[in-house]
C-alpha positions, 0 to 999 in steps of 0.5 A, a space after each residue: 755640351 757637358 760630359 756625364 760622370 758615365 760617360 766619361 768613365 766610359 771614355 776613360 776606359 776606352 782610353 786605357 785599353 788602347 792604351 795598354 793594346 798599343 803598349 804591349 803590342 810587338 814592334 814591327 820591322 818598321 818601328 825598328 827601322 825609324 829613328 830614334 826617340 819616342 813616341 808619347 802616348 797612344 793618339 796625343 804622342 807629344 802633343 802636349 809637350 810641345 804645345 806647352 813648349 810653345 805657351 811658355 814662349 820655349 818652344 825650340 826646347 822642345 827640339 833641342 831636348 829631344 835631340 840632345 836624348 836622341 840623336 843631333 840628325 833625325 828622331 821620331 815623336 808623334 804629334 796629331 795622332 801621327 808618327 813622325 820624323 824630325 830632321 835637325 840642322 843644317 844638313 836635315 834642311 838640306 835633304 828634305 828641300 833639296 829632294 822632293 818628290 825624289 827621295 821626299 813626298 809631299 804630306 799632311 796629316 791627315 787633321 788637316 785635309 778634315 779642315 782643310 776640305 769640305 765633307 763632299 769635295 774629292 779634292 785634297 791639301 796635296 791636290 790643292 798645292 800641285 794647282 797652286 803652283 800652276 796658279 802662281 805664277 799668274 799672282 806673284 809676275 812682277 806687274 802685279 807685286 808692282 801694283 800690291 807694294 802701294 796697297 800693301 804700304 798703304 794698309 800698314 800706314 792705317 793698320 799702325 795709326 789704327 791699332 799702334 798709335 792710337 793704342 791707350 796703354 804704353 804696351 802694344 802686343 806685337 805677335 798679336 797686331 802683326 797676324 791682324 794685319 796680315 789677315 787684313 794684307 791677305 784678305 786686300 791681295 787675294 780676294 779684294 775683300 776689305 769691309 773690316 765686318 766681313 774681314 772680322 768674321 773671317 778672322 775670328 773664325 780662322 783663329 779657331 781653324 788656326 788652332 785646330 790644326 795639331 789639336 788632338 783629332 778627336 771630332 766631338 763636339 766642344 773639342 778643339 778639333 770639332 770647333 775648327 772643322 765648324 769654323 772652316 765649314 762657317 767661312 766656306 759659308 761665308 766664300 761661298 757668296 763672294 764667289 758667285 759674284 765673282 765668278 758672275 763678273 768674270 764671264 760678264 767680263 766685268 773683272 778685268 781690273 781686278 785680278 787678283 788670286 780669288 779670279 785666277 784661281 776661278 780661271 783655272 783650269 785642270 788638265 781636261 780643260 773643267 774650271 774648279 767649283 766652287 768649293 774647291 775655289 774655296 777649300 783653296 781660298 783656305 789652304 792659301 790663308 792657312 799657309 800665309 799666315 802664321 808665316 808672315 806673321 811671326 816674321 814681322 813680329 821678329 822684325 818689329 822684335 828685332 829692331 826694338 833689340 836694335 835702336 841703331 837700326 831702327 833709327 836709320 829705319 825711320 830716317 830712310 824711304 824707297 823710291 819704288 813706283 811713288 814714295 814707300 813710307 818708313 813710318 815709326 813703332 810707337 811704343 817699342 
């Protein structure tokens, strides 16, 4: 949808008016007690600088520059329309992770809530997190993990044969393929979805959702944030028949051998003994995919990077084989 010149002019005037208001308004006592730093432009904040640093391959530059300018311990900035305090160094990490639900409370930007929860859903990201912490131990118990390892090994072999060895070029984009592999694993282990066409459809819309998480929170047709909301709704729509079929199998006790995370979600109850609705389950599946994707993909890509950078270690990995409930393969990464 193209914007007419008059719409662009109106938007520019409105933005300029709000910018002047926020730039010249008096600071409250709360502002004076906040960490040193700069919140950048109104609404947009310093989101563009952060994204640009990431695209240039120097995401640490954004943090280091502000540590040098403001404080090596903590500084404030503004991302996705929210003022943010960034804790730095080992002491900052220790403070955050040792004070959960004490001095530090879980919080997510409203943008993530809008993307990750359906319009009529009564839950939010924080409530989803609390429910998941009760469900995940069952999914991650040792006997369950033993079943996942052979599946992941088989899928890793298939992925490497298909997307790495079969590459026509001598260069492989490791991070892009790591994201693809991570998403395939998540669909298989979380929902028992293996159909390549269905996984590809999920992945296409999932990419739009991921791109909108830290986008400027302007819900207007054509914006990254708006596309992310629509993509999340499309994923829920595709999940609906999967959820209905799985619930029917559970009611008929035909799901005894699967018991993946999706089954655990549908079998779980709240404090009042009520089961999750299909909408709530879809929101939680989407949240789990988002939470697990970039972290694992990045770690996998770094493993490949450091193996390529340390050929002696790489040689040992290639030679080694681990014995755990059967043979787990060691496979050479082609074209590293």
